[in-house]
C-alpha positions, 0 to 999 in steps of 0.5 A: 204578472199575477198579484203574488209575483207582483208582491214578491217583486215589490219585496225584492226592490231596494228598498222594498216597496212596503205599501205596494206589496201590501196592496198586492196582497190585498189584490189576491183577495179582490181581483178588481183592485188596481194597486196603482190607483191606490198608490196615486190616491195615497199621495194626497195623504202624504201631502196632508201629513207632510205639510202639517209636520212641525219644523223639527230634525228628521229623527224627532218626527216619528211621533208627530207623523203617527199623531198626524195619521191619527188626526186623519182618522187612522186608528186601530180597528176595535171591531169584535170579532176582528174582520179580515178587512183590518189587515187588507191594505185597500180596506185599511186605506179606505176605512182608516181602521186596521190592525197595528201592523197595517197602520205601521206599514202605512207609517213606514211608507210615509216615513220613507217618502218624507225621509223620516227614520223609522223601523218596525218592531216585531213585538208580540201581539201588537206591532210597534215602531222605533226611531233608530237610537231612541230609548222608547218605542212608538205605538202605530195606533196614535203614536204613544211612547212606550218605555221598557215598563210600558212594553212589559205591561203591554206584553203581560196584558196580552199573554199573562203575568208569567211572560217576561220581556226579552230582548228578542221582543224588541228586535227590529223587523225585516220586511220579510218578517212583517209580511209573514206576520201580515199573512199569518194574521190574514190566515187566522182572520179568514179561518175565523170566518170559516173561509178556508180557501182564502185562508189557504191563500195566505197560509201558502204565502207564509211558507213562500216567504221562507223560514216557515215554522212547525206551527205554519206547516201545521196550520196549512195542514189543518186547512188541507184537512178541512178541504179534504186534501189528504196528500197535501195534509200529509206533506205539511204534517211531515214537515211540521214533524221535522221542524218540531222540537216538542216531544209531545207534539211530535208524538201527536203528529206521528199519530195523526200521520198514521190515521191518514190514508196511504199516499195516492198518485193521480195520473 
């Protein structure tokens, strides 16, 4: 079984094996990585945090869990420009620095093992967590509580004052959505370092996870363009055209398709 197949096997378990799935994604980028060893070492982190949690009801342990993670050094990676290691789980576990989503996946794994209710929230620009039924969200980077006004400020700080907070921004994230977001992050991070082939690995996973958007097909088409693969580029541009609702984007896609060489078949 190759890393991609192992990843999907983890994702299809009940419940999904989040940490192991993230490690198999990392294994696609580091063939020498053995996820089983990482999982064995993770037991020590689980033990340290589990033994230091206060004696509270399980539904009150979400924030203490995140604070204990922070005490152990798990923090948001502030390096600029952000490096791919901020989203590769083996590196996040080693360096204890990562993107909010990577830290959230660790927190969700710990919460599952320690029987603490916690779910992911697909908040734009900064992945968050929630204890089901709570009136606030939690920042995986330290455990700060975020109430609606805090969420509004966070959103506008990232996207501008014209953006309005919507209910969909606070929706719980399914595992497929989390790993699609992680794959998009990795696609962009590798692209920013001009590592087109590695970016393509992640672009393919985004679409294999299903419900790919026009933007996802367009992102992969641009990678194929860089790699001089016009047939594959055409395939993705055609799919982006089918999915796009933007008349201007549809016009530009049609023009771009017109500039590609005719489809060729290699025997």
